[in-house]
C-alpha positions as CSV (number, residue, x, y, z in Angstrom):
1,M,-8.0,0.2,2.8
2,P,-9.6,-2.9,1.6
3,E,-12.5,-2.8,-0.8
4,D,-14.9,-4.3,1.8
5,G,-15.0,-6.5,4.8
6,E,-15.0,-9.6,2.7
7,V,-11.4,-9.1,1.4
8,E,-8.9,-11.6,2.8
9,Y,-6.2,-9.6,4.5
10,S,-3.4,-11.9,3.3
11,N,-4.6,-11.5,-0.3
12,L,-4.7,-7.7,0.1
13,E,-1.2,-7.7,1.6
14,D,0.2,-9.9,-1.2
15,K,-1.2,-7.7,-4.0
16,V,0.1,-4.5,-2.4
17,K,3.6,-6.0,-1.9
18,E,3.6,-7.2,-5.5
19,V,2.8,-3.7,-6.8
20,V,5.4,-2.0,-4.6
21,L,8.1,-4.5,-5.4
22,N,7.5,-4.3,-9.1
23,Y,7.4,-0.5,-9.1
24,G,11.1,-0.1,-9.8
25,D,14.6,-0.3,-8.4
26,G,14.3,2.9,-6.4
27,I,11.8,1.5,-3.8
28,E,12.3,-0.7,-0.7
29,I,9.6,-1.9,1.8
30,K,10.7,-1.0,5.3
31,N,7.6,-2.3,7.3
32,L,4.3,-3.8,6.4
33,E,1.6,-4.5,9.0
34,S,-2.2,-4.6,9.4
35,E,-4.1,-2.0,11.3
36,N,-7.6,-2.5,12.7
37,V,-9.7,0.4,11.4
38,G,-13.1,-0.7,12.8
39,F,-16.1,-2.9,12.0
40,G,-13.8,-5.8,11.4
41,L,-11.8,-4.1,8.7
42,Q,-8.0,-4.3,8.5
43,A,-5.9,-1.9,6.5
44,V,-2.5,-2.6,5.1
45,K,-0.1,0.0,6.6
46,I,3.1,0.0,4.6
47,K,6.3,2.1,5.1
48,F,8.7,2.2,2.2
49,Q,11.6,4.2,1.1
50,M,11.8,5.4,-2.5
51,N,14.0,7.5,-4.6
52,E,12.6,11.0,-4.6
53,D,12.8,11.2,-8.4
54,Y,9.9,8.8,-8.7
55,G,7.2,10.6,-6.7
56,S,4.2,8.8,-5.3
57,D,1.4,9.6,-7.6
58,N,1.9,6.7,-10.0
59,L,2.3,4.2,-7.2
60,E,-0.8,5.5,-5.5
61,E,-2.7,5.1,-8.8
62,Q,-1.5,1.5,-9.3
63,L,-2.5,0.5,-5.8
64,T,-5.9,2.2,-6.1
65,N,-6.5,0.2,-9.3
66,L,-6.2,-3.2,-7.5
67,D,-9.5,-5.0,-7.3
68,V,-9.2,-5.6,-3.6
69,V,-8.3,-2.0,-2.7
70,G,-11.0,0.5,-1.7
71,G,-8.6,3.5,-1.1
72,V,-5.1,4.6,-0.7
73,T,-3.9,7.4,1.6
74,V,-0.4,8.8,2.0
75,T,0.1,9.7,5.6
76,L,3.7,10.9,5.6
77,M,6.3,11.9,3.0
78,D,9.7,13.1,4.0
79,R,13.2,13.5,2.6
80,L,16.1,11.5,4.0
């Protein structure tokens, strides 16, 4: 979720992509899209595949620490 309604979606998307792609070799972006969440806000919805040895806690923390991000929610985690 963006920090607020004033965040430029493309800026939010670029920063999220940068964090995910710099996270390590064991991660690959499968799909990235925007989702209208109400009141003019758009969330970045990203699907990625990552090595199960990494876990998602560190990545969630890195995304949450971005200045344009208001919150991060993991909606699905599964094994291949």
